[in-house]
Each structure stands twice: as C-alpha cells, then as structure tokens.
N, C-alpha and C positions, 0 to 999 in steps of 0.2 A: 778581295781587291778593295783597296781603300778609295773612297770617293773624295774628290778634291775640287774645290771651286777657287778660281782666282778672279781678281778684280783690278781696277786701276789703282795706281799709287802703291803697288806692292802688297795689296791685301791677299790673303790666302785663308780659306776656311776648310777645315778637316773635321771629321768626327773623332771624338775621344771619350774616355770615361774618367770622370772625376768623382771621387767619393762614392763610387758605385752607381753613379748616374750618367747617362749619355749626355754629352754636351757638344756644341759646335765650337771648336777651338778656332779663334780668330787671331791671325798673326799678321803683322805688317813688317815687310822687309826682314822676315825671319824672327822677329821679336814678338813674344806673346802680348796680345792686347787684352783679350778677354776670353773666358769660357762662358758661352751663352747657352741658356737653357731652352731658348725658343728662337725661331726664325725672326720674330719681332725684335728680339734683343739684337740680333745680327744687323737688322735694318737700321738700328740707331747709329751704327758705325759706317755702313757702306750701303749704297743704293743697290738693292737686290737685282734690279734690271741690268746692272753693269757686270754681274757675275757670269762667268763662263765655266761650265764643268769640264774638267780635264778627264778625257777618256783614253786610257792607255790602250793602244791597239795590240793585238796579239802579234808576236814576232814569229817569222818563219825561221826554221833552222838555217844557219848559214850554209850556202852552197846548194839550196834547194830551189827548184823552179816553182811556178805557180801551181803545179799538180803534185808537189811534194817529192819529186824525183831529184836525186843528187845530180849536180851539174859539175862542170870543170871550173866553176867560178868565173866563167867568161874569158878564160885565158885562151889565146889562139895557139894552135899547135904548129902553125907555119908562120913565116914572117910576112906572108901576103895579107893585104887588107881584105876585109870581108867584101862579099859581092855588093856592088853599088856604093862602096865606100872607098874613095881613093886616098884616104888618110888626111885630107884637108878638113879644116873646121869651117 
C-alpha cells in the first residue's frame, strides 16, 4: 500500500525510486515539483505540520453487513415502510 501525504495549495507527497534511490516525490496540482532525498528538502517547499497522511480504509465486499454476512442490499421485500418509519423525512 502506497503512503501519501497531502497539504494545502494542492501539494502531494508520495514515495518513489529515482536512479535506484528512494525519494519523496513532491507534486503540486498533479505536476512534479521535486524529488527530495530527505524530509528536510520537503520542508523547503511545504510546512510539514500542514501535511496529512491519507490512509485508505479497507473496503467491505458489497452487500456484506458488519459481520461479513451477505445481505439483500437493504432492499425491502414488501412495499410497507420499516417499523418506526412512516416514509417521511
């Protein structure tokens, strides 16, 4: 899973390999700004305190409840509202 950090003004930092060396690839609005060899080099472009790590959450299979059992996708089998729900918002 790739680690990714984002910051203000469209900055995004990801890990990459350049010429066989690991680098921190800095992009702004999708355009390459720099390949940094250290965190100190990244700090020249963006305040490190403003960065947020993006952590992708695992996805449940579609149609599974919180215990992993298959469900009917929430579809009602009758035209009647659920108990306690009269259909109004």
